[in-house]
N, C-alpha and C positions, 0 to 999 in steps of 0.2 A: 495519502501522500500527494504532496504538491506537484502538478504537472510542470516540467522544466519550461522555461520561456519558448525554447526552440520548437517545442511540441503543442504549443497553445494554438487555438484556431484564430484565423483572421479573415477579414473580409476585404476584397480587392474590387470596390465598386459592388456590383450585384454578384461577384463570384465569391462563394464561401470555400475557403481553404482550410484543410484539415490540421496542417502545421505552418511553419514558417520556412521550410526549406524548398526552394525551387531550383530548377535545373536551368540555367541560362542557354541561349541558343550557340550551338557548336556546329559550324560547318563541317559536312562530311565529304563534299566534293565527289559524289557518287551518283549523280542523277545523269539521265540521258535526255538531251534536249529540254531541260527543265523539268522533266517527270521524274517522280520518286520511283525508286527500284526495290527489290526485296532487301537490300541493305538497310534501307530506311525503316521498314517493317521490323526487322530484327533489332536495329539500334533503338528506335523510340519505343518498341514494344518492351525492351529490357528496362528503360527508363520509367516506363508506366507501371511496373511492379516493383519499383525501387523504394517506394514509401515516401517519396518526396510529394508535396502538394500541388505542384504546377510544373509541367514540362513545356519549354519554350522550343518550337521548331526552329531549326537554323535560318540564318539569313536568307531570305526567299525573295528573289528578284522580282520586281514588279514589271520589268521588260526584259526582253533578250539583252539588250545592250548594258543592261544594269547588273549583269552577272559579274561576279569577281573572277571564276574560271568558266570554261565551257561545260563544266560537270556540276554547276550550282543548280539547286532546286530553284523552280521559278512558279509564278502563279499569274500568268498574263494572257492565258486562253483557256478554251474548254479542255484542251488535252492535260495540260498541267493541273487543272483543277481536278479532272477526274482521277488523275494519278494520286494526288493528295486525298481525295476523297475515299479512295480504295484502302489507302494505308490507315487512314483514321478508322474507318469502318472495321477493318480487321482488328486493330487494336482495341477498339470499344467493345468487341465480343467478349473480352476477358478482362477489361480494366475500365474503371469510371474516373481515372485520373484526368483532371482538366488538362487541355493543350492550349497553349498561346502561340501565336506565330510572330516571327519577326519579319516584317516587311522592309525590303531594302532596295538601295540603288547604288551601286559601287562607285559611280562617278569616274574619276581618273585612275582609280585602282582596279578597274575592270580589265578584262581581256588579258588575264595572266594564267600561268600554268599551275597545277596543283602544287600545294607546298611540298610534297614528296618528290616533285620533279624541279624544285628550285624556287618556284614562285615568281619567276621572272615574267615580265610582259611578253605576250605573243606578238610576233610580227604579223603583219596583214597577210604575208605569203604563208604563214603557218598556222592559219586558222584563227588569228586575232581579229579584232574589229576597232573602228573608230571609238575613242573614249570621249566622254564630254565631262565638263567641269564648270564651275562658276567662271574661272578664268583660265586662259591657254597656259597653265603652269604644271608641268608633269611632277608626279610624285618623287622619281628619281630623275632629278634633271639632267645628269651627265649621261644617262643611258636610255631614257624612254622619250617616245615621241610626245610631243605636246598634245593634250586633249583640245577637243573644239569647244570654244567658249559658249555656253547655252544663251540663246536669244529668248525674247519673251514667249514666243510661240512655243519653244522647246520647254519652257517652264510650265506652261498650261498643260501640255501633253503629259510631263512627267507628274505633275500634280494629279491629274485625271487618272494616270495609271495607278497611283498609290490608292486613290479613293476606289477604283474598280477592283483592285486586288483586295481591299478591305470587304468590298461586298461579297466577293468570292469566298473569302474567309469565313464570313458569316453563313453562307450558303452551304458549306461543307460541315458546318458544326463547330468552327473554333470557338474556344471560350474567352479569350482576350487577344488583343492586337498590340504589338510593340512596333514602333517606328524606329528604324535604326539611324540614330543620329550621332553615331559615336565611330571610333576607330578609323577616321580618316576617309570615310565614305561620303556619299554626296551631300547629305545634309550637314555633316559636320564641316565639309569643304566650305559650305556657305558661311558657317559660323566663324571660322578662323580667319584672321587677317593675313596668315601665311599663304592660304590658297585661294581667298577671295581677295581679288584686286580690281573688281568692278568698279565703274564710276558713275552706275545708275542707282535706282531705288534699292537695288539688292546688294550694295557694296558700300564700303567705306565706314561709315558709322556703325556702332554696335546695333542700334535700332534697325538699320539697313540690312545688316548681316544676318540678323534673326528673322527678317522678314519672310523669306521663302520657306525655312522650316516651319514656322508658325503657320503659314498658309497650308503647308501639307498635313499639319496636325488637323487644323480646322476643317480640312476638306475631307478627312478620314473620319474625323466624328461627325460630320453631316452626313456621310455616306451610310454610316452603321446606325445613326439615329438612336444612340443609347441602347443597342442591343446587346452590346459586350463592352467590357472595359477597353479604353484605348490609353496606352502609355508610351514612353519614349526611352530609349537608352541614349546616353550623352556620355561624351568623354569630358570629365570635369576639367582638364587641364591637357595641353599639348605636350607639356614637358619640356618646351622650348621657349626661351626669353623672346618676348614679343608676339607670343602667339596666343591662341584661346586659353583662358585661365579660370581658377575658381571664381573671382569675382565677377567675371562675365557669365559664369555658370549659374551663379545665384540670381543675376538679373533675368537670364533665360528661364529659370525655374519658377520666378515669380510671374513671368508671362504666361508660362504653361498653366500654373495654378489659375491664373485669372480667366483662361479660357476653357477650363475644366478638364485638363488631363487627369487620368485616373491613377497614374503612377509614374515614377521616375526611377530608371534603372541606371545607376552610377558606375561607370568604368572610368577609363582615362587612355590617353595617348593614341597612337596609330596614325596621326596625320602627317609626321615628318620623320624622315630617316635620322634627323638630328637630335630626336628625344633623347633625354637623360633620365632614365627610370631606375631606381633602386628597388628592385622587386623584392618583396619580404612578405610574410604573412600579414595580411590585413592591410597591406600598403595603401589601398583605395578607400578605406573605411572612413578616415578623416573627411573625404569630399562627401560621402554620403551623409554623415553626421551634420556637416555644415549646411547642406541643402536641407536637411529634415529640420533644421532649426528655424529656416526662414518660410517654409510653406506647410500647410496642413494638408499634405498629400502623401500617400503611401510611398516609401522609398526602398528600394532594393540595394543592398550592399554586397559588393563582391570583391576578390582580390586574394588569390591563394589562401583561401580559408579552406582547411582541411582537418582541424581538430573540432571534434564536438563540443568540448567544454569553452573554446574560443567562441564558437559559432553561437553557442547558447548565451555568452556573455555579451555579444553584440546585441542580441534582442533584449536582454534584461536590462542593459544599460540605456537602451534607446538609441544606440548609433544608427540603426536601421530597423525596418519593420519586417523585412524578409531578407534571408541570406541566400545567396547564390552559390552553389557548389557546381563547377564546371568540369575542369579536367579531373579533379579528384573523383567525380563520379564516373569519368571514363575509366579510370584506374579500378575503381570499386563501386560497380553498379548497385551495390547494396548498401552504400554509405549511410543512408537514414536508418536502416535495420541496425547497424553497428552503433549508430549515434544514440538510437532509442536504448540500445541494450546499455551502453555506458552511462547514460543519465537517467536510467530507471523509469523510461516512458514505453510507449507502446505505438505501433504503426499497423495500419491495415494491410493485408496481403492475401493472396489467394490461398484457398485450402490445400492446393498442391504442394505448397511450400510449408506448411505449418509443422511437418516431422523434421524440418531442418533445424527448429529451435533447440538449442542446448538444454539439456534436462535440468539445469540449474536455473534457467530463465522460465518463469511460469506465466509471464504476462506481456511478452513481447509483442506478440500478434493478437490483433483485434479480430473478432469474428466478423467477417466481410463476406458472408456466403450469399447474402441476398443481392440479387442483380435484377 
């Protein structure tokens, strides 16, 4: 029987993936001073036995100022590295699923409350901190204090922080690194003319607005020296007239391919409260497909993909090389199992779960007893 496209193997640089299902990074807002807690072991551990081929750790701040909330995971010192290492060590005692990490700096969208507390910016008197950005333009212009515009020394410091966090990632055994250039956070803020109003070599023209994100990518690639694949997540459009758009994303993708990026993870939006998005199943896939047509780089497609047959069609048609299932995986942490059952494929899982297989399914689980 022919293997469904969704369950065919794939190579992400040196990393061999068993199928085309990945779990994108999803913030849990449950860390303490940047350190992972038992929640992360439970959450990531459940995803490690989901049958997906690659799990992305949530947006992980490269500095304390770069956290979205005070409860974000970080990787900026020995404490945060040790906490991440402990979590990975425990998970790898029962699963060989590869883990990627998304390294991030929140820029002007930092210093906020957790979403379940409203997500508003924290005041300096209530535990908040000074935010930084390409320009002194707040995200919510009517209600938030303006971020401090970064100078050249700040840019070097942040670039070095990304590189150091990448080295720490390799040291704890992370299998791939993704830089967060999407959803209105710092790297995206440099790209968009709505948030980048600089007058120096890092602002103005498209070439100048791409300069700092490309420098960060290069610094991270240099820091890991080919030990793991390095990719980036981008927002293909701001969904705002006059903002970042697909045409500029295509130019950026070509530049990224030229410097050797290993994959591009295509999302959209997040930079402006004025965005107009019509969210529907697969609504971001046309962006991934357009980028895939102009670069010979693996592309990850996402966007309310919840139906296994639709996900399989994405791979079979060539819209994307990998499919990300995020919130759908929170709702159903065994989504790849159920997708395999529906499509007539198989996934690897631990023998402790073999007896869960319905009697009518004889080949859903692959023997994975060797460790």
